[in-house]
N, C-alpha and C positions, 0 to 999 in steps of 0.2 A: 472623549472626543466625539463631536457631532458627525454623523454620517449623512451627507447630502445625497439626494436621490433625484436623478434626471431620467425619467422613464422614456422609452422609445416611443415614437409616434408610428412606427412601422413594425409591429410585432410579427413574428414569424409563425407560420402554421405549425401545429404540433405534429410530431412524427408518428408514424404507425408504430405503436408499442410492441409489435410482434417482430419488428426489423430494426431494433435499436443498435445491436452490436455493442462495442465498448469504445467510449472515447471518440466518437466520430461526429457527433451532433452536439451543438452548443446552444444555450438558452439565449434569451433576448438581452440579458444584462451581465455586467461583471463589476467587481469591486476594485478600486484602485486607491492606494495610499502612498504618499511620498515621504522620503526621508532626506533630510540635509542635516549637516553638523550644527548649523545654527537653529534650526526650527525643530529638529527631532522628527518624529512621525507626525504628519500633518496632512491636511487637505484630503480627508477620507471622503469617498463619494462612490455611489453606484450609478453607472452610466450605461448607455447602450453597448452591447458587445461589438467590438470592432478592433481593427489593428492599432498598434501604438507606434509612435514615431521615435526612433532612437538613433543616436550617432553611431556610425559604423566603428567608432573608436571605443564604444562602451566596454567596460571591464568584463562584463559577463561574456562577450563574444570571444575575447582573447585569453582570459585566465579562469573562466569557469566559476566565478564567485557567485553562486546561487543555490537555492534550496527549494524544495517543494514538499507538499504533504498530500495525503489522499484519504478521504473519508466519504461517507454516503449518507444521504437522507432517504428515509423509507416511508411509503404511504401505507397506513394501516387500513384495515377493512372498513372502519368507521370514518375514514377521511382525514385522520390526524397525520402529522409529519413528525417523524422521530429521527434524531441523530444518535449514533452509537458511540459512546465514550469520547466525545469531541474534546474534552479536557485533556485527554491522553495525547491526541494529536497536537494540541497547542503546546503541551509539555515537550514533546519530541521536536516540535518546530524550534523552540527556543534552545534546546540541546544542540540541534543542528547549527543554529545561528551562532552560538558560541564557538563551535568548532571551525566555522567558516569566517569568523570575524565579522559577522553581520550584526547590526544592532538588534538586541532583543526587542520583542513587542510585548506590551502589557498583556498578560494572559486574559484578563477579562475583556479587554478591547478586542483581542484576536477573536475570542469566541463570540462576541457581539457582532463583529464583522461577518463571520461565518453564517450566524443565524439571520442577520438582516439580509444578507444576500440571497439565502435560500428563501426566506419569507417573501422577498420582492419577486421571485420567479416561482412561487409556490405552485402555480398551475402547470408547471413543467415537471413536477415530481410525478413519475408514472405510476400506475396502479395495477398493471398486468402482473401475473404471477412471476416472481423471480426478477422483477425489474427494480431499478432504484435510480436516484439522482447522484451521480458521482460528483464530489467536490474537490477541486484542485486549488488549494492556496499555494502561492509561490512568491519568492523574492528574487529579484535580479539586481546585480550591481550596474550602476548607470554612469559612473564617472568616465567622461570621454578623454582618456589619457592612457597612453601606452607605457605603463610602468607597473612593475609587480609589487603591489601593495594593496591593503584593503581600501575599497571605494569609500568616498565620502557622501555618496548619494545612492538611493535605492528606490525601487518600486516594489510595493507589496500588492499583489493582485490575487483575486479569486475568480475563477470561472467554473461553470457548471455544465454537466453533460449527462442527460438522461441515458441510461445504459441498460443493456440486458446482461446476459451471462458473459463473463470474461473469456471462457473457453467455449469454443464451438461444441464441444462434446458435453457441456453442461456438467452435471455431477458424475458422469461416467468417468472411470479411472483413466488417467492420462499416462503417457509414456515419457519417461525422464532419462536423460543421458548424463553420465558423470563426465565432467570436464577435467582432464588430468594433465593438459598442456599449459593453459592459461590460468591465471588467478584473478579473482574479483577484488580482493582487499586483504589487508594484513592489520594486525593489532598496532595501534598507534596511528593508523591512517584514518580514512573516512567511512569505513565499513558500517559503523553504527549510526552514521548520519544519513539523512535523506537528501542525497545530492545527485545531480544528473551525471557526474563523472563516474560514479559507481556503475551506473547503467550503461554509459558509453563503453566502459571497460568490458562490460559483459556481452556486448553485441556479437563479437567474434565467436564466443562460445555458443551463443544462441543460434547463430548462423550455421555453425558446424552441426549442432543437434538437429535443426530443422532439415538440413540436407540429408540426414539419415532417417528422417521420419519421426523424430521426437518433438514433443511440445515445449519442453523446458530443459534447463541445465541444472545440474546438482554440482555446486561448486565446493572444492576442497580447500583447506587452509593454505595460505601462501607460503608457509615455511616448510612444513614436512610433506605437503601434498598428500595427505592421508586422512586428516580429520575433517569431518563434514561441517560445512558452514551453513549454507542455505540454498534454496532453489532460486532461480533468477527473480521471480516476483513473489516469492512465498518463503516463510519460515517452514521447517520441516520436522516431522514427528515419525517415530518408528515404534511399532508395538512389537515387543520381543518377549516371548514367554510371559505374557500378561502385564509386563511393565512397559510404561509409555516413556520413551526417552527422546529428548530434543536437545540439540547443541546448546551449551551454556553461552551466555552473553559475555564475551571476553574482549569485545572491541571491534571484531571484524564482522559482526552480524547485526543486521537491523533489528532493533527491539520492537517487533511488531505489536500493534494494539490487539489484533486478532490472536496472535500467539499468547499474549498475556491473558486474554479472556479465556482461551482455550484451556490454559494451564489451571487457572482459577476455577473454571467450571468442572473440569475433570476431577481435581482434587476435592471439590465440594461434594462430588458424587462418589468419592471413596476410591478412586483409581490411584494407583501409584505412579506419580509423574516425577521423573528425574531429569534434572538439567545438568548435563555433564559433557565432556568430550566423547565423541564416538567416532571411530574410524570406519572407513569404507570396508576394511578388512573384517571388522567385527560384524558389520551388516551382512557381508557375504557369507561369513561363517554361520550366522544365525539362519540365513536362507538355506544353506546346505544342510543344517541340522534340523530344519523344518520348524524353527522357532520364530522366524520372521513372519508375523501374523498379519501386520498391516504397515502401510507407509502412507502418510498424507501430508499435504501442505496447508498452511493457513495464511490468509492475507485479506486485506480489505476488498480487493477486486473479486476474488473467487470465493471468499469466506473459508470454505474447507474444500480441498481438492484431493480426492483419493488418487494414489499412484498404483497403476496396475503392472507396469513394467519398468525396470531399472536396468540400464545398460552400463556396464563398467568394463572398459578395456574390450576383451573379447568374450566377456561373460554376460549373459542376459538372465535376469531374475524375473520370473513371473510371479507376482505377489498376489496371494489370495485368489488365484485363478482369474486374475484381472477383473475382479468384482469388488464393489465397494464393501468394506468390512464393517462390523457392528459398531466399532468405536467412532470411526469417521462419520458413519451414518447418523449415529446418535448426536454427535457433536454438531454436525451441520444443522440438524433439525432444532436442537436446543438453541443454538446461536441465532439462527434465522427466525425462529418463533419470538425470540426476544427483540430482534431488530425490527421485524415487521409488526410487533405488538400483538402477536397471537397468543402469547402466554404472559403471565405476570413476570415483571422484572424484579426478581428478588435481590439482585445485586445493586439496583440503582444505577444501571449503566446508560439508560437512555435519557435524552433530553428532548422535550417537545418543542417544536417551533411554533410559537403562537403570535 
């Protein structure tokens, strides 16, 4: 499918790269593609960034039929632009589409759309240390009808945001609180999919945690309320007595691209990485025994985020003296060196935008 381009006549000034924050500033252009039952996906175009006009009866507003993805473009020291494993984001996009009854998108076209959108706003990819261009593809249901059924029309869009560090603390260890009242997802639901409803359901836990001075929530499983699922915006890893343990993907956890990359990189370096159920009681027992060596999260936004404090009920665990541990420090360096092109990509994970 051809992608038509309509460039803005009023480009915005580029932001101060030292004050980007995360997801607050947007580039000059966006990608739009439409779907109808008769034409399929069609009318792909890159247009000036702006508002879209929708009926207030659109299905997305009333029944939440939508999906989104998140990945980044990185500026190398020699000026190239790299994407990190975008094929995996496209693969997950269609996994989500199937779960939400949204028409799948041809993977090659979806990847082309991402690359062309980034290429069109290539001068927005920042170059300051630790910065990147966040890429947000998403699909919304647009049928203007108040009935509970899959929509017959959709918009596939991509917007771009030059961004700094996801956490104000940067790579410094964050404080996490265990949520034991509410649940985020259950197996058979949409926990494995990238949908807004999962995040809407998590807001109350996040609000509770922030009121107590914590940056994020650690969610437990929805059945037993004891097995660890994930942190609000990250998959989670524990280093216990030299073994790296992460919750297995059993339907309630988002299969993170950074999670997968971390597992593959660690195993390639000879670490023992185990994917299995792990309970909060086991984590606390390891803490009491002195074998809980590190805890960290992985995700597109933060890449690797060490955890220095974990609060569960009335128990507070200070992990590795609230300092970044050797595994998470190594993992962050190895992954970001690949993403920013500072080291050879022996895994074939990067795609250059040309």
